[in-house]
N, C-alpha and C positions, 0 to 999 in steps of 0.2 A: 503494500499499500504506499510505501514511502517513495515520493517521487523527488528526483533529483533535479535541482535547479541548474540552469547553464553555469552559473557561477562556481558550483562545486562540482562540475562533471569532469573529474579527472579520475583515472582507474582506482587508485586507492581511495578516494572518496567513496566510489560507488562500493566498493567491497566493504569499506566501513559500515556505510548506511544499511547494506543488505545483511550484514552481520547483526547489526543493531536489532533489525526486525525479526531476524531468525532466533535471536537470544531472548527477545521479547515475547515471542511466540512460544518457546519452550518454557519460559518461566511461569507464565500465568496465560489463563484464557482471557484474552483481550476482548473487551466488548466493542462495539463499533464506536461508541463515544470515547472510549479511551484511546483508541487508535487515532481518532479525530485530533485528539488533544495533542499526541505526539507530534502529528504533522504540523499543527499550529505553533507548538512551542520549538520546534525545530526550524521553523521560518519556511517550511517547504509547502505550506497550503495557505489558501485565503481562509480567514475566520469565517466559520459559519454563522447564520443568522442567530441560532441558539443551540446550545449544546449543554449536555450534563457535564458537571464536574468531574474529573476522574477520580477515584479512590485516592487517598494520600498514600496507601501501601504500594499502589501500581506505580505512582509517579516516582517515589524513593526507589523501589526496586529496579524499575527500568532505567532511571538515571545511572545507578551504580554498575548495572550491566552494559550499558552504553559506554562508560568511561573505561571500564575494564576491557572491554572488547576493541575499543579504539586504541588503547595504549598496546594491547598485545599485537594487533595486526600492524600498527606502525613499527613495533620492534621486528617483527617478521620480515615485512617489506624492506627494513633497512639490511637485514642480515642476507636476504635473498640478494640484495644488490652490492652486498661484499662489506657492509658497514655494521658494527656491532653496536654502534652508539644508539641511544634512545633519546628523544626529546626530554629535557627535566621537567618535572612537575612544576606547576605554578605554585609559588610559595603561600602558604596558608597561615592565618592567624590561630594562634593556640587557643586564644579567648574565645571566638566566634567560630572558627572552622571555615570562614568564608575565604576565598582566594582574595589575596591582598591586593587592593586596587580595584576590585570589583564590587558592585552592589550585590545583593542578596539574589538579584535575578540573574547574575552572571555577567551584567553588562559594565563595561567601564564606569566608575563613579564620575558623577559630575564635578569637573574641576572647581575648586573654590579659591578664593583669594589667597587663603593660607595664612594670612599674616596675624590672624588672631584678634584683629582690631576692627572688625566690622567690615566695612566697604571701602577700606583705603585704596587709593590706586596702586598699580603695579609698581614695585619699587625699582631703582637701579639696583643692580648686582654686580658686585665686584668680587670675582672668585679669584683668590690669591693662593698658589700652590707653590711651597717651598720645596726643594730638593735635598733629601738626605738629612733633614734637620733632627738633630739629637734632642731627646727629651730633656737632658739637663743643660741644654744651650738655650733654652727660653728662661727668660727673667723669673716668670711666675712660678716655675719649678725649682727655683733656688730658694726655699722656704726659711732655711736655718742659717744662723750665724754665730752658732756657739762655739764651734771649734775653729781653730786657725785656718784648716783646710777649707771650711764651710765659709768663712769670710773671704779668703782668697778666691774662692769660685764666685761669690758675688761680686768681688772687684774685677773679675774678667768678663762676666756676661753682661753685655749692655745692650737692653732691648727697650728703651723707653717708649718707643711709639708703639711696639706690639703690646707692652704691659698697659699702657693707656687703653688700647682698644679692649684689652681682655676686662679691665676694670668698668669699662662702660659697655660691656657687652655680657656674652654668656660663655664661659670657658666649658669647652666639651672634654671631659676627663675620660670617656670611654669610646674615642673614636679610632676605628680600626680600618686599615688599609691591607694590601698584600706586602709582603717582605721585600720585593723589589720594584724597581721603577715603572717599566713599560707595563706590566700588568695592571698595577694600581691606576696609571694614566688611562687606560684603556676602560678599565672599570668605571672610572670617573666619566668619562666622555659617553659611554654607552649604557650605563645603568646596570651592567650585568657584574655579579660577582667576578673576581678574576678567573676563577675555575670555569666559568661560562662565556669567557672571551678571549682569554690569553694569560698563559702562566709563565712564558718564557721571554727572555731578553733577546729575541732573535734578531739578528742583522737586517738593516732596512732593505739590503741588496737581495733578499731571499724571495723565490717565487716558485711555486708549483704549477706548471702549465696544465696539469689536470684539474686543477680546481680553481676557477677564476673568480671564486667568491671569498674563499677562507685561505686560499693557498699563498699568502702573504705575510709579513711581519704585522703585529698590531690587530686592529680591529677588523672584523671581516668587513668586506667591501660593501655590503647591503645591510648593515647595520644604521640605524638613524642615530646621530649625535646629537648631544644635548643643545648645541647652538642651532641646530634646525628647529628643535622644539621651541627654543626661545624665540627664534625668529618667526614662527608660527603664532606666537603670542605678541608679535607686534614689536619685539625687542630689535635695535641695532646692535650687532654682535661683532666683537673685536676680540683679537688675541695677540699677546706678545709672549715671545720666550720659548721655553723648550716644549716640543710636542711628543716625541716618543710613543706614537700611536699608529705608526705606518707611514710609508711614503711611496709605495710601488707605483700606484695608479693616482690621477687626480682626485678620485674618491677618497682616496686615503689621506689626502691633505687636510689641514684645517679649512681651507675653503670648501673641500667636499663634504665636509662634516658640519657646514653650516656658518661659518665665521665670514664675515663680510671683509676683513682684511686681516693679515698676519704677517709680523716681523718675528723671525726666530730661527730655529734650527730642528732638525729632523730627529737626531740620534739621542742616545743615552747622555752624551756630553760632548762639548768640543772645547777648544782653548778659548779662554776668556779674552785673548788679546788679538790673535789673528784668525779665529774660528777655524783652525785646522783641526785634524783629527790625530793627535799623539796618542801613543799608546796608553800613556799617562791619564788619558781622560776616561777612557772605558775598560782598558786592559784588552780591547778587541783589535785585531789587524785583519781587515777586510780583503777581499780579493782585488780591490783596487789599491791596495798597499798604502791606504789611508791618506793618498796623495792628494785629495780633493778638499774643499772648503765647505763646511756645512752652514751656510747663513743666507736666508731668502727673505724676499719681500713679495707677499702675494695681494692684490687688490683686484678691483674690477677692470683697471686699465693696465696694469704692470703685474707679470708674473715671472719672477725670474730670481737671478742672484742680486745680492747687497753688492754694488758696485762701488767704486771710489766716488762718485757722485752723489749716491745715496747716502753713503757714510757720512759725506760732508753735510749733507741735510740732518742727518742725525746728530751732529755735533762734533763729529771726528775729522779733523782735518789733515789727519797725516794717514799715509799708506801703511797698511798692516805689515807688509814685507813677507808674506808667506810663500814659502818655496815648494813647488810640487814635487818633492821627493819621498821615497818611502819614509812615513812619519812615525819615527819610534819615541825619541825624546823631544819634548816641547822645543819649539824653535825660539822661544822667548822664556825668560825666568819668570818668577812668580809675580813679580812688578812690572812686567811688561817690556823688558830690555833683551834685545837680542843676544842669544848665547851660542850662535854657530860661530861667531869669531872669524867670518870671511865674507867677501863680496861687499856690495855697496851698504848692506844694513849691519855692519859692524859698529858695535858701541852705540846702538840706535835704541831710543826708548820711546815707547808711545806715551802720549798725555792721558790723564784720567778720563777724558772725554772719549777715547777710543776703548776703553773697557766696555766689553759686550753688554754688561748690566747698565751701564750709564746710556747705552743707545736705546736699550729696551725702555728703561725710565722716560727718555725723552719722547719716545714714539707714545708711550701710554699717557704722558701729560698732555700731548698734542690730542690725542683722543678726546680726553675728558673736556680740554679747552675749546674744542671745536664742535662739541657734542649738541645737536638740536634737543633740548630738553622736552620738547612736546613728544618726544618718542622714550620709551625706557631704554636704559643702557645696560648692555650684558658685557662686561669687560673680564676676559680671562687673562691674568697676569701670572704667567708660569716661570718662576724663577729657574735660572741656571743654579744659583746659589742654593745649597752649599756643596754641591757634587764636585768631585775631583775634575780637573786638576785644581790643586789649592793655590789660587791666585787672586791678587787683590791690589789696588793701588797702593803704592808706597805711603801715601798721604793719610790711609785709613789704619795702617800699622802703626804710624807715628800717633794719630789720634787715640788708638787703642791703648799704646803705651802711656800716654798721658792721663787718660781716664783710669787706668789700673792704680797709677801712682796717687792721684787724687784720691781715689777710693781706699787708699790706706794698703793696696796689695804690694806685693813682690813683683819684679820682672818675671814674665812667663819663661818657665824654663825648657819648654819644647817648641822647636820651630813650628812644627805642625799645628799644635794647640794655639799658638799665636796666630797663624795665619787663618784658621778656621773662625777664632773669636773676632779678628778683624772683618771676615766675610759676613759673620752675623750682625756686627755692627753695621756693615755696608747695606745688607739687606733690610735692616730696621729703617735706616734713614731712607731708602727707596719707598718703603710703606709709608712712611712719614710725608714725603712728597706727594704721594697719591692722595691721602687724606687732605692735606692742604689744598690740592688742586679742585677737590670735591667740594670743600668749603668755600673755596672762591668763586665757585660757580653756583653757590647755594643749592647743591645737590645733595649734600651729606645727610641732611635730615630725612631725605626720601632714599637713602641707600642702605642695602643689605650687604655687608662686608663679611665674606666667609674666608678664613684663614685656615689651611691644613697642609700638612706635610705627606709626602707621597709613599714615606714609609720610615721606620725607625732609622737613626743615624747609624752610618758605617762605622765600627769599632776596630777594624782592621787598619793597619798602616798601609797607604797614607791617608785613609779614610778620615780618622781622627776625631770623629764625634764622640759626644759623651751622652749616655742614655741613665745615666745615674739617677735613681736609684734602681731602676729596671734591669732585668737580666738581658744579655744578649744585645744583638744589634741587626742591621740590615743582613738578608740572607736567612735568618732564622725566624720561626715561628714564635720565639720567645716574646714577651710584651716589649721588650726594647726592640724589636724588629718590626712589629705589626702594630702597636698601639702609638697614635702619633700626636704631636701637638695640632690642637685645634681649637678654634672659636668661631662665634660671630659676634658682629659688632655692627655699628652704624645707628643713625637715627630711625630705622625702621625696627629695631629691636624694641618691644614695649618697654616703656619705663620703669614698670615694677619688675622685670626680668633681670635688668643691667646689674651687672656686680655680681651675679649668681653663678654657680656651678652646676651644670648638667651632667649626672651620672648615668643618664640612660646610654645604652648602646647604640651607636652610630657606625654604619659603614660607609666608606667611600663611595660605594654604589648608589647609596641613599639620595645623594644630591641630584641625579638626574630626575627622579620622581619629585623630589622637594622643588626643585626648580621649576619644573614643568607644572606643577600644581599652583606655584606663586604665579607663573605667566598665564594660568587660566587655560591650559591645555592638557589632554590626557596623555600619559606617558606609554601608552600601549604602542609598540613598535610595529606598524602595519607593513611597511616596507620589509622587514625580516621575516614576518608572518608570511607575506606573499612569496617572498623567494625560497621559502622552504618546501613549497610545491615543486619547484625546479630541482631542488636539493634532494629531495626524497626520490624523484623520478631518475635521477643519475646516481643514485647511490653514494651520494656525499654527505657529510654530517651536517645535520639540520642546524639552524641559528637559535639558540636558546632564548627564551622570553627574557623581558626587563625583570630583575631581581629587585631593584630598588624600592623602596617605599616612601612616602612622603613623611617627612620627620619635623617640618616646622612647628606643627601644633603639638607635638610631643616636647619639643625644646621649649615652646612657650608655656606649656602646661606643667613641665617636669616629669612627663610620664615616660616610663621606659618602653619604646615601641619595638624592640627587639629582644623579648624574653624568650622568643624560640630559637632553635638553632643557628648560628650564623657560622658557615662553611669559610672558614679562614683560609684555607690551603688544602691541598691532597693530603697533608700530614697533620692537620690542626683543626680543631672545632671548638667553638664558644657556645656554651649553652648556659647562660648567666644562672649563678655565678661560677659555674664550673667550666673548666678549660682543659682540653685533651690535646695532648703533643705527642706525635708517634714520631718513629724512625731517628735517623741520625741528623743533629742539629749542629751547624757551624756557629762559631763564636759563642760558645755557651759560658759565658763568664760575666761577672760584675765589674764595672768601672769604679774607680775611687772617685771622690770629689774632684779630684784633678787628673784629668786623663786625656792624651798621654803626657807621660813626664819622663825626667831623666832616667829613671829606673826601668820604664817599660823601653826606652829607646836602647839602652845598653843591652837589653835582652831580646831585641828584635830577630836575632838569629834564631830564636824558638818561636816566633810569632808574636801575635796574631797577624797573618799576612793574607792579601787579597788572593781569592783562589778561582776567580771565574775568568780565567785566560783562554781567549781563543785566537789562534793564528790560522788565516785562510778557512775558518769554519771548524776546525778541528779544537776539541777541549784540551787543554795544555795544563797538566797537574803539577803542582809544585815538587812533589816527589813521586817517583816510581813506587815507592813502599807506602803501601796505603796507612800503616800505623804512623808514619812520619807525616804523611799528608795531613792526617786527622790531628795530631800534635800541632802542626804548623797553623791550622785553622781552628784550634781548640774545639774540637768536635766532641759531644758527649752523644750518647745514643739512648733513646728513650724506648727502643724496640717496639713493643705492642702497645705502649702508652704510659705517659706520665699524666698524672692527674693534680689539678690544683684549684682550690678555691680563689680566684683572683678578687674577689671582694675582701676577704678577710686576709689574703696573702698575695697583695699585688705584685710582689718581688719574686714570686714563685720559688720560694725557698723550701717549701714543706710538700713533697710529693705524697699523694695521698692513695695512689695506686696500690699499695701494699697493706692498707688498712682495711681489714674486713669490713668496717662500718660504711665504706663506700664502695664496695664490691659490685652492688647493684648500679649505682652510678658510672661507674667506669664501664661495666658492660653495655649499659645503655648509650653511653656517648661512642663507644667502639663500633656498636652497631649502626648507629646513625651515621657516623663517618663513613662506614663501609657502604652503606646505602647511598649516601649522597655522592660519593666518588664514582659510582656507576654513570652517572650522567654527567660527568666532566666532558669540558670542550676540548679536544685536541687534535685539531685538523693537521694534515700533512701540509706544513708551510714550505716544503721544497727546498732547494738550496741556493747558494748565491749564484747570481745571474750576471755574466759579463757584460750584458746589454746596460746594466746599471752604471758601470764604469764609463762605457761608450757615451752614454747620454751625459754623464757629468762632464767628459771631455768635451762634447759639442757644446756645452753651457759654458766654456771657458774656464773650467775647472771647479764646479759646483754640483753639489748633489741635488737631485730632484727626481720627480716621478720618471719613471722610464717604461712603464707599460701602458698602452692606449693613451699616450700623452702627446701624439703629434700636434693636436690642435690646442693644447693647453697652454704653452708659454706665450706671452703677450709682452709687446714693447721691448723686444731685446735688441740691442746693437750688435751688428754682425762682427764675428771675430776679424781682428786684423790678420794680415798676411803672417806675421810672426807668431801670433797666439795660434793660428791654425796649424802651422808647422810644429808647434810645441805640442799641441793636443794630438795630432796625428802620430808623432813619435811616441806619446804616452800610450796611446790606443794599441800600437802596433807592440810595444813592451808588454802590456797587459794581456793582450791576446795570446801572446808567446808563453807568458806565465800560467794562464789559465790552461793552456793546453797541456803544459807539462803537469798541472794539478790533476788534471783528468787522468794522466797515464801513472804517474810516480808521486801521488800526494805526500807520502812519507819522506821521501828523499828531498823533494822541493822545500817541504816546511822545516827539516831539519837544517838544510843548508841556509835557509833563510835567517832563522835563529842565531846561527853561528855568525853568518855575515854582519849582521846587524846589531849584534851585541845584546840580543833581548835577554840572554841569560844574567849578563852583567846588569842589565837595567832592573831585572826583578830582585836577584839575590841581594841580600842586604848589605855585605861587606865589600867595601873597596878598601883595601889595606892603606892606602896612601892617603885616601880622602876622607875615611870615616864611612858611616852609614849613608846610604843613598836616600832612604825613603823618609827619613826624620834625623834630627839633629838635636843635641842636648845643648842649650844655650848658656847652662850654669858654668861659672868659672871652675877649672881644674877638673873637668870632665873627663873621664877615661872610657875607652871602649873596650868591649870584652874580646875574648877569643872567638875563634869561629864557632865553638859550641859553648853554650851557657844553659843553665839550667832554668827550665820552664816552670812556671808555677805548679805545684804538685810534685815536684822532684824529678820528672822525667827529662830526657835529653833529646834534643832536637838539632841535628847537625845541617850546618848551611854550606857544605863544601859544593864546589864548582864542577863535580864531574857528572858526566852525561851517563845516566843508569837506565834510561828507559826512553823509547823513542817519543812518548808523549809527556816527558817529565822535564822540569826546568833544572832542578837539582835534586840529590838525594836527600 
């Protein structure tokens, strides 16, 4: 009796509907009235003039049957096509059992203003994302000054503008993200938990020709971005800064995700001074040998590289002096002075205005100053700060030293800690500039400012953040890796909530639904849903639905909107107040009040060291010996599970997994994590594509979209004869390199590591010059021998021998 409309007339839809009817017939003797009601509620028949209401038991039983059959058939269809993935279930509320974001009838809820303040107009929204921001590097998290170390820590952390916004806003003390950059940023832009959009820091050059939807780095091609939702709600949308959510096609760019304009870079990081891609920025050497610059400006009339002329408009009058050579070590030092010591740029120092973050701030201020306030503004300000490489203008190092002294502190004894603290000070100043510009335009009172970090601070050297008193850091599922600095502020925050602390759980994925609701649009992703028909039919992984939920009313009312399980990663689950952590976790240690310091610098031969190295796509270990690798990265093993009550034990010091009183809780969380992991989204993202390098060369040495991008670039000047000759030579070189990588990847990788001194760059000891990754600034400091005692008493040797084809040292 079920008639299939043309909109649903796909083979799978026919099978599903037929199965529903068969299931219903076997389950109960349907009356004509009950069958008619099924047609009506399915939208497959016109409503009759009059009908009897079907029995409640019939509706409930039929609905349950239909859901079960539909899910089973979807799984069978995927398996038949070669895919074992199943679409993840829609999130449900523990309290009501209803699908989150849907009304009781299953339709999207009508969007509300979301302000909690009646019929206020839509606010301007300024979303600020800090990169690799340590928990203990924010002023409001330095509560105590009882000990000398606590007083010193307060003297070093200077965030007056951020602290002011917190005091006049709401501090979000349980804001969770993924443990590394790109997954968190993909989650923020798409509204999916990282496990349902992207869990890897894949290089932007990757491409799987067999999957033109998800076969790339970052967010799948056909997911709707948050800026697209904001535009739908009438917002003018702009972005500055780090993207790190895909690059391969025009749809992957910020413009493709709904931003009207963008100034920034695509990858995990670049050089702050010349925007190149030194190994020190990301730990990754791509198949283009990191030769190119990652710095672009996209808008309606221009889509291409940031040229000298554009840099001048952004306040930088000087040439960055980037050389298109295999980029291992930064071509400039921490304060922007050339360190190659040859050529026309020897002894050449860039001005403060040429610091990348200065140009970002220049552009953001221009956006605010020129904005037509008759339209609401959505500005996404995505800092490069505080990601490596640790670089900052000399003037901010001097300013930091003065502030530390004026606060009664001692000179900072670690070079990296000093650099990181100066970068924090710089970031805070740039936020202050934004607030001042909003106030000058009389926009602040109608603005919602949302500040967050993409993950916890990196506690390996040279990351040099401090998550004290939390455990661990970036790359781990400990609180120090996934619980991030976050707050809301601005005039849009209700007056009676300002200065409050919100302890409810918030996911970085929730801002998609939260902003959509404030903008007056629903957050259902119709494009992704439509694309799934194609994906099912071609045996490709379907796109999961939006996981985020509106949190503004919860923040305003002080209600925890996530009391149900939050899937932090494939190895971790938070079901408030209990948290499950499984498997091996890197960087499993506590940082002191002052970290790093001379003691940790002197023991760097034993770690903690950065571990996520990739050369031409191959993962490179620090050691061929697994035990040594784990020692160098301070890895601990939770096995099947460590259990913590993070409400009572936020520092994760007391593992409850061995306590019989919590056996049922442990089992429940393990079962839940196992069940949720069955729906993780893990498409084949392919491998590095030479086409990405060729496109970069054609752009004059700048990264950009390389698939279906023929008509994308706009307003570019043609290359000069000299530029064309240079780029042609580079293309020939990279073509030859990639042909060799296809034939003998291990030999080519090993030769490259030896030729360009990558082993020396990574290994801690240069016997003539001291440690390479950090320096003790205290007087009379001495450096240790090649082997030193790691905390806990074990030894980790940093010898330079080559003991495995994919290891840097033993």
